[in-house]
N, C-alpha and C positions, 0 to 999 in steps of 0.2 A: 504494500500500500504506500503510495507516495504521500509524504507529509505536506501539509499546506503551510506556507510561511505567513507570518504576521503581515508582511507588506502586501501579500496577495489579497488578504481579507479586508484590511483597512481601506475604507473608501469605496468598497464594492457595493453594488445594489443587491439587495437580498429580499427574498420572499420566503416566509415561513410556510413550509409544506406539511410539516407534522409538528405537533406539540401535544403533550399530555393535557394541556389547558386548551380546550377547543376554541376559546375566544381569541387565541393568538394566531390560529390557522388563517392564512390569507393576508396577514399583515405584511406590508412591504416598506422598505426604506433603505437608507444608507448606513452601513456599518461604520460607526464613529469611534468605537473603542472596544477594548477587550480586556478582561481580567482573567484570573485563574479559573473561575467558574461561571462567568457571565459574558455575554456579548451585548453591547449597547447598539440599538438600532434607532436611528432618528427618522421620523416620517414627515418632518417639516413642522408639525405642530408640537410634538412632544418626543421624548426619548423613552424607548422601551428597554427594559433590562430583561434579557432572556437567559434562563439557565441553560448552559451548554448541554448538559446531559439530558435535557428535556425536549430538544428541538432538532429538526432537520431543516436545512436551509438550501434554497436554490439560489446561487449567487452568480452574478456576472461581474467578473473582475474588471479592473480599469483597462486592461488590454483587450477586452471583449470576449474573453474565454468564459464559457458557462460551465459551472460545476454544481453538483448536488453533494452537499456534505452533511454528515451527521455531526451533531455537537460533540459526540464522543471522540471524533477524529481531531478536534481542536481543543480537547480538554487539557487544562494545565496553563501555566503562565506562557504568554506569547514569546517572551525572550528565551525561555527554556526550549520551546519548540524550534526556534531559529538556531540555537546552539546544536540541537540534535541533527538538524539538516546539514549543518556545516561539518559535523563529525562524520556523518555518513558519506560525504563526498571525499573524505581523505582516504 
């Protein structure tokens, strides 16, 4: 499985395709931040905090690439995920 870097996610347009909370399904916006266990999604009016382990996102990265990612794939601190990608390249 290819890991997703923090820079790919930040600023990407996202659509919530699955969530244990049905009121979040179909919400869309721009990913404006990420923590260890949450993703912050801004829809223009407000900012939603989504639990990573609880969602599946359909994202379009800044370079136009479309990806469907589970929150479990991006679980953990973004800076740790970036370090892991660098270590794998060596």
